[in-house]
mmCIF file of the C-alpha atoms, coordinates in Angstrom:
data_MODEL
# 
_entry.id   MODEL 
# 
loop_
_atom_site.group_PDB 
_atom_site.id 
_atom_site.type_symbol 
_atom_site.label_atom_id 
_atom_site.label_alt_id 
_atom_site.label_comp_id 
_atom_site.label_asym_id 
_atom_site.label_entity_id 
_atom_site.label_seq_id 
_atom_site.pdbx_PDB_ins_code 
_atom_site.Cartn_x 
_atom_site.Cartn_y 
_atom_site.Cartn_z 
_atom_site.occupancy 
_atom_site.B_iso_or_equiv 
_atom_site.pdbx_formal_charge 
_atom_site.auth_seq_id 
_atom_site.auth_comp_id 
_atom_site.auth_asym_id 
_atom_site.auth_atom_id 
_atom_site.pdbx_PDB_model_num 
ATOM 1   C CA . MET A 1 1   ? 119.567 83.795  86.419  1.00 0.00 ? 1   MET A CA 1 
ATOM 2   C CA . ARG A 1 2   ? 118.328 82.292  89.703  1.00 0.00 ? 2   ARG A CA 1 
ATOM 3   C CA . LYS A 1 3   ? 119.003 85.581  91.443  1.00 0.00 ? 3   LYS A CA 1 
ATOM 4   C CA . LYS A 1 4   ? 116.741 87.421  88.992  1.00 0.00 ? 4   LYS A CA 1 
ATOM 5   C CA . MET A 1 5   ? 113.972 84.853  89.408  1.00 0.00 ? 5   MET A CA 1 
ATOM 6   C CA . LEU A 1 6   ? 114.098 84.687  93.199  1.00 0.00 ? 6   LEU A CA 1 
ATOM 7   C CA . ALA A 1 7   ? 114.455 88.419  93.692  1.00 0.00 ? 7   ALA A CA 1 
ATOM 8   C CA . GLY A 1 8   ? 110.930 89.029  92.441  1.00 0.00 ? 8   GLY A CA 1 
ATOM 9   C CA . ILE A 1 9   ? 108.941 86.365  94.275  1.00 0.00 ? 9   ILE A CA 1 
ATOM 10  C CA . VAL A 1 10  ? 108.070 88.309  97.440  1.00 0.00 ? 10  VAL A CA 1 
ATOM 11  C CA . ALA A 1 11  ? 105.253 90.789  96.959  1.00 0.00 ? 11  ALA A CA 1 
ATOM 12  C CA . GLY A 1 12  ? 102.069 90.972  99.004  1.00 0.00 ? 12  GLY A CA 1 
ATOM 13  C CA . VAL A 1 13  ? 102.081 87.348  100.127 1.00 0.00 ? 13  VAL A CA 1 
ATOM 14  C CA . LEU A 1 14  ? 103.861 87.830  103.451 1.00 0.00 ? 14  LEU A CA 1 
ATOM 15  C CA . MET A 1 15  ? 101.915 90.996  104.177 1.00 0.00 ? 15  MET A CA 1 
ATOM 16  C CA . ALA A 1 16  ? 98.661  89.210  103.472 1.00 0.00 ? 16  ALA A CA 1 
ATOM 17  C CA . GLY A 1 17  ? 99.493  86.497  105.984 1.00 0.00 ? 17  GLY A CA 1 
ATOM 18  C CA . ALA A 1 18  ? 99.220  83.775  103.352 1.00 0.00 ? 18  ALA A CA 1 
ATOM 19  C CA . GLY A 1 19  ? 100.718 80.330  103.956 1.00 0.00 ? 19  GLY A CA 1 
ATOM 20  C CA . PHE A 1 20  ? 104.484 80.162  103.857 1.00 0.00 ? 20  PHE A CA 1 
ATOM 21  C CA . GLY A 1 21  ? 104.157 76.817  102.132 1.00 0.00 ? 21  GLY A CA 1 
ATOM 22  C CA . MET A 1 22  ? 102.746 78.715  99.179  1.00 0.00 ? 22  MET A CA 1 
ATOM 23  C CA . LEU A 1 23  ? 105.667 81.107  99.265  1.00 0.00 ? 23  LEU A CA 1 
ATOM 24  C CA . SER A 1 24  ? 108.126 78.241  99.332  1.00 0.00 ? 24  SER A CA 1 
ATOM 25  C CA . GLY A 1 25  ? 106.358 76.629  96.392  1.00 0.00 ? 25  GLY A CA 1 
ATOM 26  C CA . GLN A 1 26  ? 106.709 79.864  94.436  1.00 0.00 ? 26  GLN A CA 1 
ATOM 27  C CA . ALA A 1 27  ? 110.435 79.914  95.087  1.00 0.00 ? 27  ALA A CA 1 
ATOM 28  C CA . GLN A 1 28  ? 110.764 76.318  93.880  1.00 0.00 ? 28  GLN A CA 1 
ATOM 29  C CA . ALA A 1 29  ? 108.763 77.143  90.772  1.00 0.00 ? 29  ALA A CA 1 
ATOM 30  C CA . ALA A 1 30  ? 110.993 80.135  90.102  1.00 0.00 ? 30  ALA A CA 1 
ATOM 31  C CA . GLU A 1 31  ? 114.096 78.000  90.453  1.00 0.00 ? 31  GLU A CA 1 
ATOM 32  C CA . ALA A 1 32  ? 112.641 75.386  88.106  1.00 0.00 ? 32  ALA A CA 1 
ATOM 33  C CA . ALA A 1 33  ? 111.912 78.034  85.489  1.00 0.00 ? 33  ALA A CA 1 
ATOM 34  C CA . ALA A 1 34  ? 115.460 79.329  85.754  1.00 0.00 ? 34  ALA A CA 1 
ATOM 35  C CA . GLN A 1 35  ? 116.945 75.836  85.506  1.00 0.00 ? 35  GLN A CA 1 
ATOM 36  C CA . ASN A 1 36  ? 114.845 75.184  82.404  1.00 0.00 ? 36  ASN A CA 1 
ATOM 37  C CA . GLY A 1 37  ? 116.387 78.221  80.782  1.00 0.00 ? 37  GLY A CA 1 
ATOM 38  C CA . ARG A 1 38  ? 113.183 80.272  80.697  1.00 0.00 ? 38  ARG A CA 1 
ATOM 39  C CA . PRO A 1 39  ? 113.903 83.385  82.760  1.00 0.00 ? 39  PRO A CA 1 
ATOM 40  C CA . ASP A 1 40  ? 111.599 85.252  80.387  1.00 0.00 ? 40  ASP A CA 1 
ATOM 41  C CA . LYS A 1 41  ? 108.686 83.062  81.455  1.00 0.00 ? 41  LYS A CA 1 
ATOM 42  C CA . PRO A 1 42  ? 108.136 83.530  85.191  1.00 0.00 ? 42  PRO A CA 1 
ATOM 43  C CA . PRO A 1 43  ? 105.912 80.821  86.729  1.00 0.00 ? 43  PRO A CA 1 
ATOM 44  C CA . VAL A 1 44  ? 102.316 81.480  87.690  1.00 0.00 ? 44  VAL A CA 1 
ATOM 45  C CA . MET A 1 45  ? 102.261 82.433  91.341  1.00 0.00 ? 45  MET A CA 1 
ATOM 46  C CA . ARG A 1 46  ? 99.384  80.377  92.670  1.00 0.00 ? 46  ARG A CA 1 
ATOM 47  C CA . GLY A 1 47  ? 97.396  82.071  95.391  1.00 0.00 ? 47  GLY A CA 1 
ATOM 48  C CA . HIS A 1 48  ? 99.206  85.368  94.907  1.00 0.00 ? 48  HIS A CA 1 
ATOM 49  C CA . GLN A 1 49  ? 96.185  87.277  93.636  1.00 0.00 ? 49  GLN A CA 1 
ATOM 50  C CA . GLY A 1 50  ? 94.168  86.148  96.626  1.00 0.00 ? 50  GLY A CA 1 
ATOM 51  C CA . GLY A 1 51  ? 96.902  87.512  98.858  1.00 0.00 ? 51  GLY A CA 1 
ATOM 52  C CA . GLU A 1 52  ? 96.802  90.819  97.016  1.00 0.00 ? 52  GLU A CA 1 
ATOM 53  C CA . ARG A 1 53  ? 93.041  91.127  97.431  1.00 0.00 ? 53  ARG A CA 1 
ATOM 54  C CA . HIS A 1 54  ? 93.392  90.428  101.144 1.00 0.00 ? 54  HIS A CA 1 
ATOM 55  C CA . MET A 1 55  ? 96.156  92.989  101.470 1.00 0.00 ? 55  MET A CA 1 
ATOM 56  C CA . LYS A 1 56  ? 94.118  95.660  99.701  1.00 0.00 ? 56  LYS A CA 1 
ATOM 57  C CA . ARG A 1 57  ? 91.447  95.241  102.378 1.00 0.00 ? 57  ARG A CA 1 
ATOM 58  C CA . MET A 1 58  ? 94.009  95.777  105.141 1.00 0.00 ? 58  MET A CA 1 
ATOM 59  C CA . ASN A 1 59  ? 94.486  99.262  106.513 1.00 0.00 ? 59  ASN A CA 1 
ATOM 60  C CA . PRO A 1 60  ? 97.970  100.795 106.803 1.00 0.00 ? 60  PRO A CA 1 
ATOM 61  C CA . ASP A 1 61  ? 98.049  100.200 110.558 1.00 0.00 ? 61  ASP A CA 1 
ATOM 62  C CA . GLU A 1 62  ? 97.518  96.450  110.157 1.00 0.00 ? 62  GLU A CA 1 
ATOM 63  C CA . ALA A 1 63  ? 100.062 96.205  107.353 1.00 0.00 ? 63  ALA A CA 1 
ATOM 64  C CA . ALA A 1 64  ? 102.602 98.197  109.375 1.00 0.00 ? 64  ALA A CA 1 
ATOM 65  C CA . LYS A 1 65  ? 102.214 95.864  112.355 1.00 0.00 ? 65  LYS A CA 1 
ATOM 66  C CA . ARG A 1 66  ? 102.627 92.752  110.190 1.00 0.00 ? 66  ARG A CA 1 
ATOM 67  C CA . LEU A 1 67  ? 105.751 94.072  108.510 1.00 0.00 ? 67  LEU A CA 1 
ATOM 68  C CA . ASN A 1 68  ? 107.204 95.228  111.816 1.00 0.00 ? 68  ASN A CA 1 
ATOM 69  C CA . LYS A 1 69  ? 106.679 91.778  113.316 1.00 0.00 ? 69  LYS A CA 1 
ATOM 70  C CA . THR A 1 70  ? 107.923 89.905  110.251 1.00 0.00 ? 70  THR A CA 1 
ATOM 71  C CA . PHE A 1 71  ? 110.840 92.040  109.101 1.00 0.00 ? 71  PHE A CA 1 
ATOM 72  C CA . GLY A 1 72  ? 111.456 94.466  111.953 1.00 0.00 ? 72  GLY A CA 1 
ATOM 73  C CA . VAL A 1 73  ? 110.794 97.579  109.886 1.00 0.00 ? 73  VAL A CA 1 
ATOM 74  C CA . SER A 1 74  ? 109.518 100.729 111.515 1.00 0.00 ? 74  SER A CA 1 
ATOM 75  C CA . GLU A 1 75  ? 105.723 100.964 111.613 1.00 0.00 ? 75  GLU A CA 1 
ATOM 76  C CA . ALA A 1 76  ? 106.003 104.727 111.125 1.00 0.00 ? 76  ALA A CA 1 
ATOM 77  C CA . GLU A 1 77  ? 108.041 104.263 107.930 1.00 0.00 ? 77  GLU A CA 1 
ATOM 78  C CA . VAL A 1 78  ? 105.552 101.767 106.537 1.00 0.00 ? 78  VAL A CA 1 
ATOM 79  C CA . LYS A 1 79  ? 102.623 104.078 107.273 1.00 0.00 ? 79  LYS A CA 1 
ATOM 80  C CA . ALA A 1 80  ? 104.489 106.940 105.628 1.00 0.00 ? 80  ALA A CA 1 
ATOM 81  C CA . ALA A 1 81  ? 105.026 104.800 102.512 1.00 0.00 ? 81  ALA A CA 1 
ATOM 82  C CA . PHE A 1 82  ? 101.307 104.090 102.315 1.00 0.00 ? 82  PHE A CA 1 
ATOM 83  C CA . LYS A 1 83  ? 100.554 107.789 102.754 1.00 0.00 ? 83  LYS A CA 1 
ATOM 84  C CA . GLU A 1 84  ? 102.823 108.457 99.791  1.00 0.00 ? 84  GLU A CA 1 
ATOM 85  C CA . LYS A 1 85  ? 100.662 106.027 97.783  1.00 0.00 ? 85  LYS A CA 1 
ATOM 86  C CA . ARG A 1 86  ? 103.491 103.534 97.286  1.00 0.00 ? 86  ARG A CA 1 
ATOM 87  C CA . ASP A 1 87  ? 102.360 100.169 95.878  1.00 0.00 ? 87  ASP A CA 1 
ATOM 88  C CA . PHE A 1 88  ? 101.887 97.644  98.685  1.00 0.00 ? 88  PHE A CA 1 
ATOM 89  C CA . ARG A 1 89  ? 103.885 95.067  96.688  1.00 0.00 ? 89  ARG A CA 1 
ATOM 90  C CA . ASP A 1 90  ? 106.839 97.441  96.586  1.00 0.00 ? 90  ASP A CA 1 
ATOM 91  C CA . ILE A 1 91  ? 106.478 98.062  100.306 1.00 0.00 ? 91  ILE A CA 1 
ATOM 92  C CA . GLY A 1 92  ? 106.572 94.326  101.030 1.00 0.00 ? 92  GLY A CA 1 
ATOM 93  C CA . GLN A 1 93  ? 109.512 93.740  98.707  1.00 0.00 ? 93  GLN A CA 1 
ATOM 94  C CA . ALA A 1 94  ? 111.447 96.618  100.248 1.00 0.00 ? 94  ALA A CA 1 
ATOM 95  C CA . ALA A 1 95  ? 110.787 95.319  103.766 1.00 0.00 ? 95  ALA A CA 1 
ATOM 96  C CA . MET A 1 96  ? 112.109 91.866  102.923 1.00 0.00 ? 96  MET A CA 1 
ATOM 97  C CA . LEU A 1 97  ? 115.188 93.135  101.066 1.00 0.00 ? 97  LEU A CA 1 
ATOM 98  C CA . ALA A 1 98  ? 115.924 95.629  103.837 1.00 0.00 ? 98  ALA A CA 1 
ATOM 99  C CA . LYS A 1 99  ? 116.113 92.835  106.394 1.00 0.00 ? 99  LYS A CA 1 
ATOM 100 C CA . VAL A 1 100 ? 118.200 90.564  104.172 1.00 0.00 ? 100 VAL A CA 1 
ATOM 101 C CA . SER A 1 101 ? 120.603 93.293  103.064 1.00 0.00 ? 101 SER A CA 1 
ATOM 102 C CA . GLY A 1 102 ? 120.869 95.132  106.378 1.00 0.00 ? 102 GLY A CA 1 
ATOM 103 C CA . LYS A 1 103 ? 119.874 98.408  104.729 1.00 0.00 ? 103 LYS A CA 1 
ATOM 104 C CA . SER A 1 104 ? 117.126 100.689 105.988 1.00 0.00 ? 104 SER A CA 1 
ATOM 105 C CA . PHE A 1 105 ? 113.604 100.166 104.710 1.00 0.00 ? 105 PHE A CA 1 
ATOM 106 C CA . SER A 1 106 ? 113.282 103.757 103.510 1.00 0.00 ? 106 SER A CA 1 
ATOM 107 C CA . ASP A 1 107 ? 116.570 103.596 101.607 1.00 0.00 ? 107 ASP A CA 1 
ATOM 108 C CA . VAL A 1 108 ? 115.618 100.358 99.857  1.00 0.00 ? 108 VAL A CA 1 
ATOM 109 C CA . LEU A 1 109 ? 112.138 101.598 98.958  1.00 0.00 ? 109 LEU A CA 1 
ATOM 110 C CA . ALA A 1 110 ? 113.643 104.811 97.579  1.00 0.00 ? 110 ALA A CA 1 
ATOM 111 C CA . MET A 1 111 ? 115.665 102.717 95.132  1.00 0.00 ? 111 MET A CA 1 
ATOM 112 C CA . LYS A 1 112 ? 112.454 101.545 93.430  1.00 0.00 ? 112 LYS A CA 1 
ATOM 113 C CA . THR A 1 113 ? 111.564 103.837 90.551  1.00 0.00 ? 113 THR A CA 1 
ATOM 114 C CA . LYS A 1 114 ? 109.609 103.440 87.331  1.00 0.00 ? 114 LYS A CA 1 
ATOM 115 C CA . ASP A 1 115 ? 112.849 102.742 85.514  1.00 0.00 ? 115 ASP A CA 1 
ATOM 116 C CA . LYS A 1 116 ? 114.373 100.341 88.048  1.00 0.00 ? 116 LYS A CA 1 
ATOM 117 C CA . ARG A 1 117 ? 112.916 96.914  88.774  1.00 0.00 ? 117 ARG A CA 1 
ATOM 118 C CA . TRP A 1 118 ? 113.354 94.821  91.914  1.00 0.00 ? 118 TRP A CA 1 
ATOM 119 C CA . PRO A 1 119 ? 115.740 92.284  90.301  1.00 0.00 ? 119 PRO A CA 1 
ATOM 120 C CA . GLU A 1 120 ? 118.092 95.168  89.518  1.00 0.00 ? 120 GLU A CA 1 
ATOM 121 C CA . ILE A 1 121 ? 117.759 96.539  93.037  1.00 0.00 ? 121 ILE A CA 1 
ATOM 122 C CA . SER A 1 122 ? 118.373 93.099  94.530  1.00 0.00 ? 122 SER A CA 1 
ATOM 123 C CA . LYS A 1 123 ? 121.562 92.781  92.509  1.00 0.00 ? 123 LYS A CA 1 
ATOM 124 C CA . GLU A 1 124 ? 122.658 96.286  93.471  1.00 0.00 ? 124 GLU A CA 1 
ATOM 125 C CA . LEU A 1 125 ? 122.130 95.422  97.147  1.00 0.00 ? 125 LEU A CA 1 
ATOM 126 C CA . GLY A 1 126 ? 124.174 92.258  96.742  1.00 0.00 ? 126 GLY A CA 1 
ATOM 127 C CA . VAL A 1 127 ? 121.300 90.030  97.876  1.00 0.00 ? 127 VAL A CA 1 
ATOM 128 C CA . LYS A 1 128 ? 121.836 86.407  96.869  1.00 0.00 ? 128 LYS A CA 1 
ATOM 129 C CA . PRO A 1 129 ? 119.192 83.696  96.276  1.00 0.00 ? 129 PRO A CA 1 
ATOM 130 C CA . GLU A 1 130 ? 120.571 81.761  99.245  1.00 0.00 ? 130 GLU A CA 1 
ATOM 131 C CA . GLN A 1 131 ? 119.833 84.695  101.514 1.00 0.00 ? 131 GLN A CA 1 
ATOM 132 C CA . ILE A 1 132 ? 116.237 84.911  100.311 1.00 0.00 ? 132 ILE A CA 1 
ATOM 133 C CA . ARG A 1 133 ? 115.806 81.170  100.765 1.00 0.00 ? 133 ARG A CA 1 
ATOM 134 C CA . ALA A 1 134 ? 117.260 81.361  104.277 1.00 0.00 ? 134 ALA A CA 1 
ATOM 135 C CA . GLN A 1 135 ? 114.893 84.195  105.155 1.00 0.00 ? 135 GLN A CA 1 
ATOM 136 C CA . MET A 1 136 ? 111.866 82.288  103.896 1.00 0.00 ? 136 MET A CA 1 
ATOM 137 C CA . ASN A 1 137 ? 112.923 79.137  105.740 1.00 0.00 ? 137 ASN A CA 1 
ATOM 138 C CA . GLU A 1 138 ? 113.366 81.084  108.964 1.00 0.00 ? 138 GLU A CA 1 
ATOM 139 C CA . LEU A 1 139 ? 109.870 82.546  108.707 1.00 0.00 ? 139 LEU A CA 1 
ATOM 140 C CA . SER A 1 140 ? 108.360 79.209  107.688 1.00 0.00 ? 140 SER A CA 1 
ATOM 141 C CA . ALA A 1 141 ? 110.021 77.377  110.593 1.00 0.00 ? 141 ALA A CA 1 
ATOM 142 C CA . GLU A 1 142 ? 108.694 79.917  113.054 1.00 0.00 ? 142 GLU A CA 1 
ATOM 143 C CA . ARG A 1 143 ? 105.190 79.600  111.635 1.00 0.00 ? 143 ARG A CA 1 
ATOM 144 C CA . ILE A 1 144 ? 105.280 75.786  111.689 1.00 0.00 ? 144 ILE A CA 1 
ATOM 145 C CA . ALA A 1 145 ? 106.562 75.759  115.286 1.00 0.00 ? 145 ALA A CA 1 
ATOM 146 C CA . GLN A 1 146 ? 103.636 77.922  116.397 1.00 0.00 ? 146 GLN A CA 1 
ATOM 147 C CA . ARG A 1 147 ? 101.338 74.941  115.819 1.00 0.00 ? 147 ARG A CA 1 
ATOM 148 C CA . GLY A 1 148 ? 103.066 73.072  118.616 1.00 0.00 ? 148 GLY A CA 1 
ATOM 149 C CA . ASN A 1 149 ? 103.954 69.850  116.789 1.00 0.00 ? 149 ASN A CA 1 
ATOM 150 C CA . ILE A 1 150 ? 107.657 70.546  116.267 1.00 0.00 ? 150 ILE A CA 1 
ATOM 151 C CA . ASP A 1 151 ? 110.205 73.045  117.548 1.00 0.00 ? 151 ASP A CA 1 
ATOM 152 C CA . LYS A 1 152 ? 111.581 75.787  115.347 1.00 0.00 ? 152 LYS A CA 1 
ATOM 153 C CA . GLU A 1 153 ? 115.133 74.409  115.198 1.00 0.00 ? 153 GLU A CA 1 
ATOM 154 C CA . GLN A 1 154 ? 114.046 70.994  113.930 1.00 0.00 ? 154 GLN A CA 1 
ATOM 155 C CA . ALA A 1 155 ? 111.627 72.520  111.435 1.00 0.00 ? 155 ALA A CA 1 
ATOM 156 C CA . LEU A 1 156 ? 114.341 74.853  110.148 1.00 0.00 ? 156 LEU A CA 1 
ATOM 157 C CA . SER A 1 157 ? 116.775 71.956  109.773 1.00 0.00 ? 157 SER A CA 1 
ATOM 158 C CA . LEU A 1 158 ? 114.297 70.047  107.597 1.00 0.00 ? 158 LEU A CA 1 
ATOM 159 C CA . LEU A 1 159 ? 113.470 73.116  105.507 1.00 0.00 ? 159 LEU A CA 1 
ATOM 160 C CA . ASN A 1 160 ? 117.168 73.727  104.921 1.00 0.00 ? 160 ASN A CA 1 
ATOM 161 C CA . LYS A 1 161 ? 117.457 70.159  103.638 1.00 0.00 ? 161 LYS A CA 1 
ATOM 162 C CA . GLY A 1 162 ? 114.897 70.991  100.953 1.00 0.00 ? 162 GLY A CA 1 
ATOM 163 C CA . TYR A 1 163 ? 111.622 69.757  102.429 1.00 0.00 ? 163 TYR A CA 1 
ATOM 164 C CA . ARG A 1 164 ? 108.596 71.917  101.701 1.00 0.00 ? 164 ARG A CA 1 
ATOM 165 C CA . ALA A 1 165 ? 107.000 73.866  104.534 1.00 0.00 ? 165 ALA A CA 1 
ATOM 166 C CA . MET A 1 166 ? 103.665 72.134  104.027 1.00 0.00 ? 166 MET A CA 1 
ATOM 167 C CA . ASP A 1 167 ? 105.257 68.678  104.132 1.00 0.00 ? 167 ASP A CA 1 
ATOM 168 C CA . VAL A 1 168 ? 107.158 69.472  107.320 1.00 0.00 ? 168 VAL A CA 1 
ATOM 169 C CA . SER A 1 169 ? 104.004 70.836  108.940 1.00 0.00 ? 169 SER A CA 1 
ATOM 170 C CA . VAL A 1 170 ? 101.866 67.830  108.017 1.00 0.00 ? 170 VAL A CA 1 
ATOM 171 C CA . ALA A 1 171 ? 104.572 65.285  108.873 1.00 0.00 ? 171 ALA A CA 1 
ATOM 172 C CA . ALA A 1 172 ? 105.106 66.936  112.257 1.00 0.00 ? 172 ALA A CA 1 
ATOM 173 C CA . LYS A 1 173 ? 101.419 66.603  113.062 1.00 0.00 ? 173 LYS A CA 1 
ATOM 174 C CA . LEU A 1 174 ? 101.285 62.970  111.957 1.00 0.00 ? 174 LEU A CA 1 
ATOM 175 C CA . ALA A 1 175 ? 104.458 62.188  113.886 1.00 0.00 ? 175 ALA A CA 1 
ATOM 176 C CA . LYS A 1 176 ? 102.966 63.624  117.051 1.00 0.00 ? 176 LYS A CA 1 
ATOM 177 C CA . LEU A 1 177 ? 99.640  61.820  116.617 1.00 0.00 ? 177 LEU A CA 1 
ATOM 178 C CA . SER A 1 178 ? 101.280 58.484  115.821 1.00 0.00 ? 178 SER A CA 1 
ATOM 179 C CA . ASN A 1 179 ? 104.191 58.826  118.269 1.00 0.00 ? 179 ASN A CA 1 
ATOM 180 C CA . LYS A 1 180 ? 106.683 58.381  115.434 1.00 0.00 ? 180 LYS A CA 1 
ATOM 181 C CA . ASP A 1 181 ? 109.887 60.184  114.514 1.00 0.00 ? 181 ASP A CA 1 
ATOM 182 C CA . ILE A 1 182 ? 109.213 62.936  111.994 1.00 0.00 ? 182 ILE A CA 1 
ATOM 183 C CA . GLN A 1 183 ? 111.918 61.705  109.620 1.00 0.00 ? 183 GLN A CA 1 
ATOM 184 C CA . THR A 1 184 ? 110.250 58.290  109.588 1.00 0.00 ? 184 THR A CA 1 
ATOM 185 C CA . VAL A 1 185 ? 106.970 59.952  108.636 1.00 0.00 ? 185 VAL A CA 1 
ATOM 186 C CA . LEU A 1 186 ? 108.600 62.073  105.937 1.00 0.00 ? 186 LEU A CA 1 
ATOM 187 C CA . ASP A 1 187 ? 110.204 58.969  104.450 1.00 0.00 ? 187 ASP A CA 1 
ATOM 188 C CA . MET A 1 188 ? 106.760 57.377  104.108 1.00 0.00 ? 188 MET A CA 1 
ATOM 189 C CA . LYS A 1 189 ? 105.718 60.091  101.636 1.00 0.00 ? 189 LYS A CA 1 
ATOM 190 C CA . LYS A 1 190 ? 106.520 58.639  98.220  1.00 0.00 ? 190 LYS A CA 1 
ATOM 191 C CA . ILE A 1 191 ? 106.055 59.765  94.641  1.00 0.00 ? 191 ILE A CA 1 
ATOM 192 C CA . ASN A 1 192 ? 102.843 57.765  94.235  1.00 0.00 ? 192 ASN A CA 1 
ATOM 193 C CA . ASN A 1 193 ? 100.952 58.484  97.473  1.00 0.00 ? 193 ASN A CA 1 
ATOM 194 C CA . ARG A 1 194 ? 99.410  61.396  99.319  1.00 0.00 ? 194 ARG A CA 1 
ATOM 195 C CA . TRP A 1 195 ? 99.510  62.562  102.897 1.00 0.00 ? 195 TRP A CA 1 
ATOM 196 C CA . GLY A 1 196 ? 96.063  61.117  103.465 1.00 0.00 ? 196 GLY A CA 1 
ATOM 197 C CA . ASP A 1 197 ? 97.478  57.717  102.525 1.00 0.00 ? 197 ASP A CA 1 
ATOM 198 C CA . VAL A 1 198 ? 100.372 58.180  104.941 1.00 0.00 ? 198 VAL A CA 1 
ATOM 199 C CA . ALA A 1 199 ? 97.913  59.052  107.698 1.00 0.00 ? 199 ALA A CA 1 
ATOM 200 C CA . GLU A 1 200 ? 96.044  55.779  107.108 1.00 0.00 ? 200 GLU A CA 1 
ATOM 201 C CA . GLN A 1 201 ? 99.288  53.807  107.165 1.00 0.00 ? 201 GLN A CA 1 
ATOM 202 C CA . LEU A 1 202 ? 100.023 55.319  110.567 1.00 0.00 ? 202 LEU A CA 1 
ATOM 203 C CA . GLY A 1 203 ? 96.551  54.573  111.860 1.00 0.00 ? 203 GLY A CA 1 
ATOM 204 C CA . VAL A 1 204 ? 95.630  58.271  111.994 1.00 0.00 ? 204 VAL A CA 1 
ATOM 205 C CA . ASP A 1 205 ? 92.238  59.456  110.770 1.00 0.00 ? 205 ASP A CA 1 
ATOM 206 C CA . ARG A 1 206 ? 92.582  61.506  107.590 1.00 0.00 ? 206 ARG A CA 1 
ATOM 207 C CA . SER A 1 207 ? 90.319  64.162  109.067 1.00 0.00 ? 207 SER A CA 1 
ATOM 208 C CA . ALA A 1 208 ? 93.147  65.104  111.443 1.00 0.00 ? 208 ALA A CA 1 
ATOM 209 C CA . LEU A 1 209 ? 94.830  66.797  108.486 1.00 0.00 ? 209 LEU A CA 1 
ATOM 210 C CA . ARG A 1 210 ? 91.867  69.013  107.605 1.00 0.00 ? 210 ARG A CA 1 
ATOM 211 C CA . PRO A 1 211 ? 93.249  72.145  109.313 1.00 0.00 ? 211 PRO A CA 1 
ATOM 212 C CA . ASN A 1 212 ? 96.333  71.886  107.085 1.00 0.00 ? 212 ASN A CA 1 
ATOM 213 C CA . MET A 1 213 ? 94.492  71.155  103.853 1.00 0.00 ? 213 MET A CA 1 
ATOM 214 C CA . GLY A 1 214 ? 91.197  71.875  102.172 1.00 0.00 ? 214 GLY A CA 1 
ATOM 215 C CA . LYS A 1 215 ? 88.316  69.447  102.274 1.00 0.00 ? 215 LYS A CA 1 
ATOM 216 C CA . GLY A 1 216 ? 89.136  66.288  100.343 1.00 0.00 ? 216 GLY A CA 1 
ATOM 217 C CA . GLN A 1 217 ? 92.601  67.551  99.391  1.00 0.00 ? 217 GLN A CA 1 
ATOM 218 C CA . PHE A 1 218 ? 95.673  65.568  100.305 1.00 0.00 ? 218 PHE A CA 1 
ATOM 219 C CA . PRO A 1 219 ? 98.399  66.863  97.977  1.00 0.00 ? 219 PRO A CA 1 
ATOM 220 C CA . GLY A 1 220 ? 100.771 65.270  96.680  1.00 0.00 ? 220 GLY A CA 1 
ATOM 221 C CA . HIS A 1 221 ? 101.786 62.856  94.141  1.00 0.00 ? 221 HIS A CA 1 
ATOM 222 C CA . GLY A 1 222 ? 105.442 63.718  93.895  1.00 0.00 ? 222 GLY A CA 1 
ATOM 223 C CA . PRO A 1 223 ? 108.686 63.267  95.821  1.00 0.00 ? 223 PRO A CA 1 
ATOM 224 C CA . GLN A 1 224 ? 109.689 65.363  98.797  1.00 0.00 ? 224 GLN A CA 1 
ATOM 225 C CA . GLY A 1 225 ? 110.850 68.804  97.789  1.00 0.00 ? 225 GLY A CA 1 
ATOM 226 C CA . GLY A 1 226 ? 108.835 68.901  94.563  1.00 0.00 ? 226 GLY A CA 1 
ATOM 227 C CA . PRO A 1 227 ? 105.496 70.614  93.964  1.00 0.00 ? 227 PRO A CA 1 
ATOM 228 C CA . PRO A 1 228 ? 102.446 68.321  94.181  1.00 0.00 ? 228 PRO A CA 1 
ATOM 229 C CA . ASP A 1 229 ? 99.943  67.907  91.382  1.00 0.00 ? 229 ASP A CA 1 
ATOM 230 C CA . GLY A 1 230 ? 97.851  71.032  91.028  1.00 0.00 ? 230 GLY A CA 1 
ATOM 231 C CA . GLY A 1 231 ? 100.408 73.279  92.691  1.00 0.00 ? 231 GLY A CA 1 
ATOM 232 C CA . GLU A 1 232 ? 101.319 74.077  96.264  1.00 0.00 ? 232 GLU A CA 1 
ATOM 233 C CA . MET A 1 233 ? 98.504  74.099  98.762  1.00 0.00 ? 233 MET A CA 1 
ATOM 234 C CA . PRO A 1 234 ? 98.438  76.945  101.283 1.00 0.00 ? 234 PRO A CA 1 
ATOM 235 C CA . GLU A 1 235 ? 99.067  76.097  104.893 1.00 0.00 ? 235 GLU A CA 1 
ATOM 236 C CA . GLU A 1 236 ? 96.755  76.765  107.790 1.00 0.00 ? 236 GLU A CA 1 
ATOM 237 C CA . LYS A 1 237 ? 96.650  80.430  108.693 1.00 0.00 ? 237 LYS A CA 1 
# 
């Protein structure tokens, strides 16, 4: 059940360059739906439509470069897929599954037909939910590390423990600004406070978190590893 839910969560989001925190939140929502016994009711993918609109404005060259950098697929193969009028969501899904499964991008994309859905293809390729999660965590850790507040290895370790990408990113920034250990900062985030509250406790101006969150938004009421009220907030691009 979890395999079917997780197999379909990657579409245009990675190609659109959207926040990996959003992607992680989608995976958690998918898992929750599966655990609640509602595989027929996939969760609403917040922010996904915005990613699709952004992707549709990208030209094949840009998309090919992003997918090459993210998943190591051939730019020429991606451009050829666009020339064949393949759906960009299928192209993104094929790129991700190709990397996870070790198969070629063209072979995986060729498996997608009108009569065969991605969950079926994922199962046929032997791709497990744990592999998808590991791939997302790897990409998220790399993205978080690029901000310079934490190294990739430490970020990946926290993500593998179940912390959300957004929480790791924000906690890393607060830890650096307050000269605290990141685990100490993460432990300060409780079910009844928000990251803005944690910033104040540490003596850090709330405005320091603006690049990570929208104006006036300090998600979440909720424990670590669970989606905040209102859904997952996208990370800084």
